[in-house]
N, C-alpha and C positions, 0 to 999 in steps of 0.2 A: 055783938058790941066790940066799939076801940077801944083804943086807948086813949089815956088823956094827954094830954098837950105836953105836960111836962116829963109821962113818957115819952113819943113823939120828940120833943125835945133832946134826950138821954141819947135815943138809939139814933136821930138825923146826925146830931151833932150842931143842928138850929136851936138859934134861942128862943122860949117863947113868941118872945118882941118880934124876932123874923120871921116864925112859923103865919104869925099875927099880921105880920105884914104883906108877905106871900100872898096869902087869902083875900087880903083887901086890895092887891094890886091885880090881881086875877091869874096869880100863878100858878096856885093850888085853884082847884073848886071850893064854892063853901062847903065847910067841912060837916059833916051831920055831927047832928047836936045827942048828947044821951037823955034821958028821961029827966035830966034832972037840970036840963043845957047846957052841960059842957062839950068841948070837942071832943069829937068819938074821933081817933084817926085809924084807918084799917092796912091792912098792908101794903096794896095795890099805893094809899096814898108814900106807904113810908117808898116806898121806892119809887116813886116819883121824886120827892124827893130829893132819894138819892142823885137822882140822874139832875137835878138843880143843881143840885152840889156841885157836882160832875162840871156842867155848865160854867157857875159861875167862878169855881175854881180856877178853871182852864180863862178868864178871863171875860166870859161872854157878855154883851153891856145887857145889863137888867132889861133894856128896852125890846131888841134881841131875844129875850127869854119871853116876856109875856107874850110876842108875836107867835112862837113857836108853841108857847101852852094856847095860843087863843086857836091857831091851826088844830093841832090834836085835837080841841072841842069838837071839831068840824068835822073830824073821822076820818076813815081810809083817803076818800077822794082827793086830801091832802098832802096824802104821802112823797109827791114828789118832792111838793115845796117844803114840807118838812128837810127834806133829804138836802137840797140846795142849801135852805139855812146850816145845816149840819157840816157839808160840805165847805163851805167859805167861812164856817169859824173855826174847822180842821186848817185851812191854808195859815189864818193868820196862828193859828197852836202852832202849827209846822216852822212858819217863819218865825215867830217867837222863840223858839227851841232853838232853831239856826242861831239867832242871836246870842242864847243866854252861854251857847255850846261854844262859841266863841271867846264871850268873855273870859267864861270859866278857862279857856287855851291860856289866856293874858294873866289871869290869876298861877294857871298852874308856873309860869313862865318865869314868873316874880319869884313867885315862891322858891322856883331852881333855885335862882338868879342868889338869892337870901342863902341857902343852903350851901351852894359854893363858897361866899363872900366867909361865911362859917367857920369851910370844911380851911381854912389858908390860914 
């Protein structure tokens, strides 16, 4: 027996609407139902949602996430292709971090400038 969509929402940090959307577009499998017909999320479901959340928060497009999910459902023979998807995403994330680090440096310098002006 799993947990309700409300509890899964609370534990995952995703809204119930997002959980239903992820199921509808195939990011998560059709979640099992309890005897009363309500979705029943399991620990493996929550683990998968946690991984999807990391992909999304690092900027992976939904289409890429769907492709990854589709490959995952196909089993171990897709490990190489899944690794390639993650490697490409890692490169995009690393480039984004480099740009943000550069932008942060500009902010630091501007703040230092104002600090120096205020000290005079």
